[in-house]
Backbone as ProteinMPNN parsed JSONL, in Angstrom:
{"seq_chain_A": "MAENGKKLAFGISVYLIIKAALNIVLNFNFGNIMGLLSAGLIMVTFVKKIPIMRYVTAIYLYLLFIANIQNNIVNISSNWIYLIEGILDIIAGAMLIFQKDIKAYFEQ", "coords_chain_A": {"N_chain_A": [[0.308, 21.862, -6.14], [1.171, 19.021, -7.656], [3.428, 18.911, -6.187], [2.361, 18.034, -3.814], [1.006, 15.957, -4.156], [3.123, 14.356, -4.639], [4.682, 13.934, -1.843], [2.15, 13.081, -1.072], [2.265, 10.732, -2.28], [4.691, 9.696, -1.941], [4.343, 8.962, 0.973], [2.655, 7.123, 1.313], [4.248, 4.877, 0.249], [5.778, 4.852, 1.548], [4.269, 4.058, 4.021], [3.417, 1.292, 2.719], [6.348, 0.169, 2.945], [6.557, 0.236, 6.048], [4.377, -1.308, 6.791], [5.104, -3.752, 5.528], [7.379, -4.312, 6.822], [6.77, -4.776, 9.378], [4.432, -6.881, 9.05], [7.013, -8.591, 8.497], [7.934, -8.601, 10.954], [5.747, -9.822, 12.437], [5.062, -12.296, 11.235], [7.288, -13.856, 10.267], [8.248, -14.586, 6.965], [8.788, -15.879, 3.502], [7.293, -15.061, 1.772], [6.438, -12.552, 3.207], [8.75, -11.441, 3.19], [9.152, -11.101, 0.332], [7.185, -9.115, 0.273], [8.101, -6.858, 1.433], [10.477, -6.323, -0.41], [8.499, -6.092, -2.695], [7.644, -3.48, -1.717], [9.695, -1.41, -1.623], [10.485, -1.475, -4.516], [8.175, -0.395, -5.168], [8.164, 2.05, -3.722], [10.408, 2.935, -5.889], [9.427, 3.372, -7.786], [7.36, 4.871, -7.819], [8.751, 7.338, -7.407], [10.345, 7.665, -9.815], [8.132, 8.509, -10.956], [6.371, 6.749, -12.988], [3.345, 6.196, -14.626], [1.383, 4.24, -14.544], [1.593, 2.499, -12.351], [0.398, 3.433, -10.013], [-2.43, 2.561, -10.301], [-1.763, 0.197, -10.637], [-0.632, -0.513, -7.869], [-2.894, 0.529, -6.512], [-4.779, -1.758, -7.371], [-3.441, -3.736, -6.58], [-3.586, -3.329, -3.662], [-6.33, -3.84, -3.167], [-6.807, -6.117, -3.794], [-5.131, -7.582, -1.837], [-6.957, -7.209, 0.164], [-8.958, -7.818, 0.058], [-8.511, -10.747, -0.256], [-7.835, -11.199, 2.256], [-9.477, -10.305, 4.291], [-12.088, -11.969, 5.137], [-10.865, -13.925, 6.809], [-9.617, -11.95, 8.653], [-11.776, -10.99, 9.9], [-13.061, -13.409, 10.765], [-11.644, -14.186, 12.845], [-11.442, -11.855, 14.837], [-10.239, -10.775, 17.713], [-7.303, -11.94, 17.503], [-6.68, -10.768, 15.11], [-6.967, -8.128, 14.891], [-5.026, -6.077, 13.997], [-4.51, -6.506, 11.429], [-6.946, -6.376, 10.158], [-6.97, -3.745, 10.462], [-4.701, -2.924, 9.426], [-5.438, -3.826, 6.65], [-7.818, -2.29, 6.257], [-6.436, 0.576, 5.867], [-4.989, 0.039, 3.805], [-6.984, -0.205, 1.821], [-7.977, 2.517, 1.987], [-5.105, 3.912, 0.962], [-5.22, 2.813, -1.236], [-7.419, 3.83, -2.98], [-6.891, 6.922, -2.454], [-4.686, 6.762, -4.385], [-6.008, 6.443, -6.878], [-7.996, 8.034, -6.984], [-7.35, 10.624, -5.997], [-6.588, 13.857, -6.364], [-4.193, 15.419, -6.395], [-2.103, 13.657, -6.136], [-2.614, 12.592, -8.66], [-1.719, 14.647, -10.342], [0.535, 14.87, -9.765], [1.975, 12.511, -10.444], [0.758, 12.688, -13.633], [2.513, 14.856, -14.636]], "CA_chain_A": [[-0.084, 20.773, -6.204], [1.901, 18.371, -7.881], [4.638, 18.917, -4.691], [1.401, 17.884, -2.304], [1.23, 14.771, -4.762], [4.702, 13.522, -4.271], [4.514, 13.967, -0.629], [1.299, 12.082, -0.414], [2.476, 9.231, -3.127], [5.834, 9.09, -0.849], [3.72, 8.708, 2.144], [1.59, 5.768, 0.74], [5.236, 4.333, -0.025], [6.608, 4.507, 3.011], [3.09, 3.103, 4.628], [3.885, 0.054, 2.397], [7.113, -0.286, 3.79], [6.524, -0.118, 7.386], [3.67, -2.554, 6.573], [5.493, -4.917, 5.446], [8.689, -4.279, 7.615], [5.815, -5.163, 10.538], [4.651, -8.295, 8.806], [7.94, -9.965, 8.81], [8.333, -9.021, 12.313], [4.82, -10.986, 13.202], [5.182, -13.493, 11.141], [8.923, -13.984, 9.379], [8.257, -15.602, 6.031], [9.567, -15.457, 2.596], [6.038, -14.017, 1.012], [6.502, -11.383, 3.35], [10.17, -10.574, 2.609], [8.911, -10.574, -0.894], [6.169, -8.145, 0.417], [9.113, -5.562, 1.606], [11.304, -5.927, -1.918], [7.966, -5.238, -3.655], [7.331, -2.234, -1.111], [10.757, -0.88, -1.898], [10.218, -1.533, -5.887], [6.781, 0.412, -5.463], [8.511, 3.437, -3.551], [10.883, 3.521, -6.586], [8.555, 3.552, -9.45], [6.764, 6.137, -7.514], [9.848, 8.299, -7.075], [10.31, 7.824, -11.067], [6.805, 8.851, -11.879], [5.741, 5.71, -14.002], [1.994, 6.768, -13.934], [0.489, 2.81, -14.521], [2.046, 2.127, -10.82], [-0.738, 4.313, -9.518], [-3.223, 1.505, -10.613], [-0.991, -1.343, -10.445], [-0.232, -0.323, -6.741], [-3.79, 0.087, -6.297], [-5.566, -2.97, -7.29], [-2.47, -4.957, -5.488], [-3.924, -3.032, -2.373], [-7.391, -3.813, -2.882], [-6.445, -7.999, -3.853], [-4.641, -8.139, -0.925], [-7.68, -6.689, 1.185], [-9.955, -8.818, -0.653], [-7.861, -12.52, 0.102], [-7.823, -11.619, 3.855], [-10.555, -9.884, 5.217], [-12.858, -13.11, 6.019], [-10.124, -14.01, 7.964], [-9.922, -11.354, 9.506], [-13.068, -10.468, 10.613], [-13.606, -14.333, 11.43], [-10.669, -14.096, 13.829], [-10.928, -10.438, 14.847], [-9.583, -10.85, 18.655], [-6.416, -12.22, 17.189], [-5.943, -10.585, 13.699], [-7.68, -6.6, 14.959], [-4.034, -5.14, 13.773], [-4.436, -7.041, 10.25], [-8.271, -5.375, 9.861], [-6.608, -2.117, 10.614], [-4.165, -2.431, 7.798], [-6.398, -3.548, 5.559], [-8.658, -0.686, 6.031], [-5.438, 1.471, 5.436], [-5.202, -0.278, 2.419], [-8.616, 0.469, 0.917], [-7.653, 4.043, 1.387], [-3.808, 3.787, 0.535], [-5.381, 2.554, -2.693], [-8.384, 4.94, -3.121], [-5.856, 7.748, -2.623], [-3.902, 6.215, -5.258], [-6.604, 6.703, -7.565], [-8.95, 9.801, -7.094], [-6.674, 12.364, -5.201], [-6.275, 14.912, -7.484], [-2.609, 15.755, -6.092], [-1.674, 12.611, -6.498], [-3.062, 12.346, -10.16], [-1.4, 15.76, -10.913], [1.914, 14.553, -9.754], [1.776, 11.549, -11.684], [0.822, 13.154, -14.973], [3.411, 15.8, -14.61]], "C_chain_A": [[0.077, 19.301, -6.684], [3.149, 17.812, -6.574], [3.626, 18.029, -3.754], [1.12, 16.527, -2.984], [2.175, 13.914, -4.598], [4.935, 13.495, -3.372], [3.7, 12.673, -0.383], [1.569, 10.249, -0.892], [3.77, 8.677, -2.155], [5.52, 8.086, 0.457], [3.518, 7.176, 2.251], [2.976, 4.875, 0.793], [5.583, 3.404, 1.045], [5.401, 3.576, 4.05], [3.658, 1.339, 4.088], [5.124, -0.767, 2.604], [7.182, -0.845, 5.236], [5.764, -1.139, 7.188], [4.488, -3.839, 6.274], [6.862, -5.652, 6.336], [7.809, -4.965, 9.198], [5.313, -6.742, 10.283], [5.699, -9.253, 8.774], [8.145, -10.078, 10.282], [7.656, -10.206, 13.046], [5.063, -12.107, 12.964], [6.525, -13.602, 9.74], [8.085, -15.367, 8.427], [8.707, -15.359, 4.712], [8.186, -14.578, 1.69], [6.055, -12.744, 1.942], [7.713, -10.298, 3.133], [10.144, -9.988, 1.247], [7.818, -9.273, -0.927], [7.133, -6.998, 0.912], [9.832, -5.401, 0.445], [9.772, -5.41, -2.551], [7.768, -3.524, -3.227], [8.412, -1.207, -1.755], [10.461, -0.653, -3.784], [9.094, -0.651, -6.252], [7.11, 2.052, -5.167], [9.548, 4.102, -4.958], [10.167, 4.117, -7.879], [7.391, 4.643, -8.978], [7.518, 7.611, -7.289], [9.853, 8.714, -8.929], [9.117, 8.367, -12.154], [6.107, 7.703, -12.797], [4.438, 5.738, -13.239], [1.198, 4.845, -13.969], [0.614, 2.496, -13.266], [1.235, 2.278, -10.037], [-1.805, 3.137, -9.409], [-2.868, 0.411, -9.948], [-1.081, -1.635, -8.461], [-1.767, -0.449, -5.874], [-4.745, -1.011, -5.843], [-4.365, -4.088, -6.388], [-2.956, -4.832, -4.038], [-5.313, -4.046, -2.229], [-7.89, -5.747, -3.1], [-6.203, -8.339, -2.353], [-6.053, -8.135, 0.549], [-8.723, -8.043, 1.229], [-9.667, -10.401, -0.296], [-7.689, -12.579, 1.579], [-8.77, -11.168, 4.436], [-11.55, -11.05, 5.967], [-11.886, -13.616, 7.146], [-10.054, -13.312, 9.217], [-11.077, -10.943, 10.831], [-13.72, -11.726, 11.648], [-12.489, -14.174, 12.889], [-10.275, -12.54, 14.355], [-9.862, -10.508, 16.317], [-8.103, -11.174, 18.309], [-5.839, -11.527, 15.956], [-6.37, -8.693, 13.711], [-6.441, -5.63, 14.02], [-3.735, -5.364, 12.014], [-5.8, -6.617, 9.537], [-7.421, -4.104, 9.715], [-5.92, -1.904, 9.345], [-5.038, -3.222, 7.028], [-7.707, -2.532, 5.11], [-7.451, 0.481, 5.552], [-5.194, 0.835, 4.105], [-5.954, 0.322, 1.157], [-8.138, 2.085, 0.878], [-6.899, 4.417, 1.12], [-4.755, 4.067, -1.335], [-6.606, 3.572, -3.49], [-7.617, 6.381, -3.307], [-5.248, 7.662, -3.804], [-4.541, 6.734, -6.803], [-7.36, 7.58, -7.908], [-8.388, 10.661, -6.472], [-5.968, 13.012, -6.374], [-4.783, 15.669, -7.588], [-1.857, 14.845, -6.866], [-1.107, 12.533, -7.845], [-2.002, 13.418, -10.745], [0.495, 15.566, -11.09], [2.389, 13.259, -10.558], [1.908, 11.723, -13.646], [1.42, 14.476, -15.557], [4.47, 15.647, -16.004]], "O_chain_A": [[-0.678, 18.424, -6.264], [3.532, 16.689, -6.247], [4.171, 17.299, -2.926], [0.944, 15.71, -2.081], [1.964, 12.715, -4.416], [5.919, 12.755, -3.387], [4.073, 11.634, 0.163], [1.314, 9.169, -0.358], [3.852, 7.53, -1.717], [6.043, 7.042, 0.846], [4.022, 6.328, 2.988], [2.797, 3.925, 1.556], [5.665, 2.212, 1.343], [5.72, 2.579, 4.697], [4.129, 0.464, 4.815], [5.157, -1.994, 2.516], [7.646, -1.926, 5.601], [6.372, -2.191, 7.384], [4.35, -4.866, 6.938], [7.229, -6.818, 6.485], [8.476, -5.626, 9.994], [5.635, -7.67, 11.025], [5.525, -10.459, 8.953], [8.427, -11.121, 10.872], [8.136, -11.085, 13.762], [5.277, -12.979, 13.806], [6.409, -13.399, 8.532], [7.602, -16.444, 8.775], [9.206, -14.234, 4.727], [8.362, -13.529, 1.069], [5.627, -11.745, 1.364], [7.756, -9.076, 2.987], [10.7, -8.956, 0.871], [7.637, -8.572, -1.923], [6.62, -5.921, 0.608], [9.914, -4.22, 0.108], [9.798, -4.244, -2.944], [7.742, -2.58, -4.016], [7.99, -0.229, -2.372], [10.231, 0.492, -4.172], [8.973, -0.187, -7.386], [6.702, 3.013, -5.819], [9.597, 5.311, -5.186], [10.397, 5.051, -8.646], [6.631, 5.161, -9.796], [6.981, 8.695, -7.063], [9.461, 9.809, -9.333], [9.072, 8.558, -13.369], [5.076, 8.096, -13.343], [4.208, 5.518, -12.05], [0.394, 4.581, -13.074], [-0.465, 2.095, -12.828], [1.095, 1.398, -9.188], [-2.017, 2.767, -8.254], [-3.402, -0.182, -9.011], [-1.479, -2.661, -7.911], [-1.935, -1.194, -4.909], [-5.282, -1.251, -4.762], [-4.67, -5.061, -5.698], [-2.878, -5.768, -3.242], [-5.382, -4.895, -1.341], [-8.878, -6.37, -2.711], [-6.87, -9.161, -1.725], [-6.058, -8.835, 1.562], [-9.067, -8.865, 2.078], [-10.602, -11.173, -0.084], [-7.456, -13.63, 2.175], [-9.007, -11.838, 5.441], [-11.748, -11.033, 7.182], [-12.25, -13.659, 8.321], [-10.276, -13.7, 10.364], [-11.096, -10.732, 12.044], [-14.408, -11.589, 12.659], [-13.032, -14.042, 13.986], [-9.134, -12.077, 14.32], [-8.671, -10.301, 16.086], [-7.418, -10.468, 19.049], [-4.636, -11.644, 15.72], [-6.125, -8.011, 12.716], [-6.805, -4.619, 13.42], [-2.968, -4.641, 11.377], [-5.758, -6.511, 8.312], [-7.344, -3.571, 8.609], [-6.227, -1.122, 8.445], [-5.647, -2.218, 6.658], [-8.263, -2.214, 4.059], [-7.857, 1.304, 4.731], [-5.325, 1.674, 3.214], [-5.702, 0.941, 0.123], [-7.982, 2.72, -0.165], [-7.114, 5.575, 0.764], [-4.832, 4.99, -2.146], [-6.424, 3.938, -4.651], [-7.791, 6.949, -4.384], [-5.278, 8.733, -4.41], [-3.862, 7.259, -7.685], [-7.455, 7.954, -9.077], [-9.032, 11.702, -6.346], [-5.016, 12.658, -7.069], [-4.344, 16.305, -8.546], [-1.188, 15.049, -7.879], [0.057, 12.453, -8.236], [-1.372, 13.001, -11.717], [1.319, 15.888, -11.946], [3.343, 13.355, -11.33], [2.639, 11.232, -14.507], [1.043, 15.061, -16.573], [5.392, 16.446, -16.169]]}, "name": "protein", "num_of_chains": 1, "seq": "MAENGKKLAFGISVYLIIKAALNIVLNFNFGNIMGLLSAGLIMVTFVKKIPIMRYVTAIYLYLLFIANIQNNIVNISSNWIYLIEGILDIIAGAMLIFQKDIKAYFEQ"}
């Protein structure tokens, strides 16, 4: 159970790094560079099993979704990839909070 949670948590952190790298390619700016650094730090905290980071990361993902959803819907023809990214953020955040194997991994 905990081993599966470890793989899922690692997968979410890899998703965050890929997402940040893609954002740098699509729109190079300082904020996206900070996003990549944050994703790397999240990966480290997941590997070190710092339990509070499950919640911090989920809240971070939800806030990103809320901050960007209106613009992504209004300009869906040019921002469809960001809308998909937002949906994946919601799924990842929910998994971090509710998925039993991820809970078991961090509570070990």
